[in-house]
N, C-alpha and C positions, 0 to 999 in steps of 0.2 A: 384451405381453411373453410371456404364455403361448402366444399364437398363434404367435409366432416360434419358440419352443422346440418346440412340437408340429409345426410345419411342417418344421423341420429334422429332427426325428426320424422324420418320416413317419407318426407316430401319427394325425394328423388325417385323413390320407388313408384309413386303415383304419377309423377310428372317428369319423365326423363328428359324432356326438352328443356326444362328449367335448369337442370344441371349444366347443360352445354352453355346456356346464356350466362350463368354465374361464372363459369370457367373463363369465358371471354372477358367479362368485366374484371375479374380478379387478375387475370394475366396482364391487362393493359393499364388499369387505373390503380390497383391496390397493391401492386408488387412492392413498391418502395415503402409505403407505410407498414406493410406486414414485416418486411425485413428490418425496418427500424425498430418496431416493437420487439421482434425476436432478439435483436442486439441489446436493447435496453434490459430485457428480462434476463439475458445471459451475462450482463456486465459484471456481476460479482465474481464470476469465475475468472475473469481477466485481472481482477485486482488482487486476488489472493492465490497463493500457490498450494496451500494445504491446510489441513485442520490439525491443530495441536490441542489435545483435550485431556492429557494426564500429566502427572508430575515427571514421569520419565521423559516424555516429549519436551516438556519445559526445560528440563536439565540438558537434553541434547541440543535444544535451540540455543541455550546460554553457552554451551560448549562450542557450538559452531561459530557463534559471534565472537567469543574470546579467542578462538584459534585464528580467525580472520584478523582480529585486532593485533595479535602477536606478530603477524606478518607485516602489518602497517605501522606499528607503534614507532613514534618518532619521525614519521614522514613529515616533511615541512609543509606549512600552510602556504598555498598560492591560490589567489582568487582565480577561479575558472579552471584550475588544475584537475587532471584526471589520472595522475600517476604517482608512484612512490617518490618521485622527484619534486612533487608539489601537488597538493590537493586542497580544495576548500570543503566546508562542512557539508554542503548538499551533495557534492561529488563523492565524499566518503560514505554518506548514507546510501546514495544510489549504487555505488560499487559494492558495498557490503551486502545489501539486499540481493543484488544480482549474483555476485560470486559466492557468497556464503549460504544463501537461502533459496536461490533460483527464483527470486521474485522481482518483477520490474516495478520500480517506483519512479516518480518524476525526478529530474535532475536538478531543478531549481528549488530553493527553500520556499519561495512563494507558492509554487505548485504543491509542494509537500504539505503545506498547511491545509490543503483541500483534499488530502488523500485519506482513505479509510474512514473511520469514525472515531469520534472523541471518547476518551476514557478518563476517568478522574485520576489524579495523581496517586490516590490511595489504592487504585485497582490496576496500576501498571504492572505488566509482566514483560519478561524478556522479549525483545523484538519490537516493542512499541517505539514509535518515533516521538521524540520530545522536541518541542519548539520553544525557543526562548526569544524574548525581545530584549536585545542588548542595548538598544538606544531607541529613540522615538521612531527612527526609520529603518533600523537594522534588525533582521531576524537571524537566528542561529539554530541549527538542527543537530541532533544527536540521536543515538539509539540506546534505549534502556537495556541493560544486561542483567538486572536483578540486584538485590542487596543494596538498593539505594545508589547504584552506580550507572554511569552511561559512558559510551565511547563516542568520540567526536574529533573533528579537526579544529583545534584551537588556533586562533591567529598568532598567539604568542609562543605556543609550545608544540604546534603540529598535532599529529594524531596521538591522543592521550585518553586515559581512563580518569573520569572525574566523579566526585561525590555530589549528589543532589543536595546534601546538607550544607555544602559550602555556601556561605551567605550570598556570594555573587550570583551563583546559579539559582539559589532558592528565590532571590528577589527578581531574577530575570525570567523565571518560569512562566510560560504563557499557556501551553496546553500539551497534552499527549494524545497521540493518535494510534489507533490499532489498524494495521493492514493485514495481519495474519488472522485467519478465521480460526477461532477457538471454540466453535460450537461442539457440543457433545452429541 
């Protein structure tokens, strides 16, 4: 890093011994901060798996989510579950993103609430995570698939497709989060 700055300024050409001194300092004292800065700058590539920027991609994303849902539909709800024999809402979100979209998202609903960036309910697109507050202390997560519908693991009915227009879900809606990069 210092070599690049010195080379650009031309200082290293005039004072080659300075380059050696900066290399020693960078190697011993600045390695960790430089690596940390590089990690922070590259973090977005770890959060998203791809860019979807046209209607064909949006349609294929919706199709992938619905194909995954077809395999899981009716799987019973079980708190902490991770299989078709029983799964909870955050487990279903986690497994759907991992298996259908090759994207890693957190396993807990609490951590999902801090994933990606917030989008308004009017601007949701397929693949956005929806967070609901079902009671003062309980959160619920699902995945928007388009046309006002989302897939999730319901406590009463297991893995189902629900409408956001349903009064229960409309009143419980807290926020929607985008984890898939859709920049053009």
